[in-house]
C-alpha positions, 0 to 999 in steps of 0.5 A: 396520455402525453399532453406535451406531445398533443397538437394544438387542436387536440389540446383544445378538444381535450379541454372541451371534453373536460368542460362538457363531458361526463367523463371522470377525472381518471377517464380524462387522464387515460383516454385517447386524444382522438376523442372529441366533443360535438360543438352543438351548442352556442356555449360550446362554440363560444368556449371553442372560440375562446380556446382557439384565440389563446396563444400557444403559451396561454393554451399550454398554461391553461391545459397544465392547470386543468390536468393538474386539477384532474390528476389531484381529483382522480387521486383523491377519488381513488383514495376514497375508493381505496378506503372501502377496499379490504386492505384499508379495513382495520384488520388489514393494518399490521401490528408492528410489535408482533411482526418485529418479534419474528426471527425471519420475514419472507419477501412477501411479508416484508413488502406488505409490512413496508406499506403498513399492512398485515401480510396475512391479509394483504399479499399478492394472492388476495390482491389478485383475488380482488383484481377488478375491485382494486383496478386503478387503486394507488395502493395496489399499484404501489404494492405490485411495483414493489413486488416487481422490484423485489423480484429483480433483486431475487433473480440477481441474487441480491436479496434472499427469499427470507431474511431478518427484519433488520436486513429487510428494512436495510434493503428497503433503504438501499433501494429507496423504498419508504418504510413506516417509521413505527416499523423501523422503531419496533424492529430496532427496539426488539434488538434486530440489527438493521444492516444491509449485508449485501451492501456491507459485503460490497463495501468490505469487498471493495475495501479488501480489493484496495487492501490487496492492491496495497499489499501488492504494492508493498510486496513490490516495494519490499522486493525492490528494498530487498534487492537493494539490500542484497546489492549493498551487502554484496558491495559491502562484502567485496569491500570488506574482503579487500579491507580484510586482505589489507588488515591481514597484511598489516597484521603480518607486518605487525607480527613480523615487527613484533618478532624483530622487536622481541629478538632485539629485546632479547639480544639487548637483555643478554649480558655482553661477553667481557672484552678487555680493552686495548692497553696502549702501553702494551700495544706500544711495547709489542710493536717495539718487540716486533721491530727489534726481532724483525731487525735482529733476527730477520734483518729487516731494514728500510732498504726495499730489497732487504725489507721485502726479503725480511717480510717474506721470511717473517711471513713464512716463520709465522705460517710454520708456527701455525698461523695464517697471515699475509705479507701485506699485514706483516708489512703494515705491522712492521711499518707501524713498529718502525714509525714508533722507532722513528718517533722515539728518535725525534 
């Protein structure tokens, strides 16, 4: 029953029934708010007037207190009833040490053990066989709720029909379902690894996805770096090619200079041919002889006409002797000889 949605009059009716009917706490909590009780006594009429005179806040507070009391009473009575049902008998309680030694648990076994019960005695089949006796049982209600939760995970493929004790306990922890500490300790003592492999798989898959993204980013950066390196290498190659051409030209010029230097060294290392120096006295005597012969034999004189004739004759005589010489050279030599003669006279 949803007490918050009840009308003011319905709340008063429920409080009267709670006070004067013989309904159990369980019945009061689940029956329809349309039920009512007759105000056929002075006491009931007085109670009705008292409730009607309350403000809405006072009425709600009083109702909440009575509902809380009835809820606790219903639970307490149901627990008392549960204590007499088959799943509360000593044999129905699980031996955790025995079950912790099992290699695998089925989902049904794990569910019973999670509530501290022996799976061989307490299971869906035995609960269904005593459905009427278990009606309203908190234990039966909790067991069936866990079965429905497990079924959804089985259908979704997130829970195996059989698993190790450690995996089953890890699954209970993942879905926030309580498990007796004694069962957890027994499983851990045997050495089962308590691990939720599905959650672990999701975690590893998520980490793997992150690493894949990092790898993609690193590959992208590596490609950019590689392209940059290739561009630098290309630019460097062009610059190196230009520098190599300049270096080749420098080497060529160097080799040419070396060759010229070698030739110069060779020429300088060669012993020059001996050439006798000009003897001025002998040169002077030769000019005197030339002047004498030109004057006596060819009639050379300072007279322009005779001088030109003598020069021509001397040139012809030299050519007849087999030598080549120009009249200009002959005249220059004769002038030098005549100058020596003039210097002597002075």
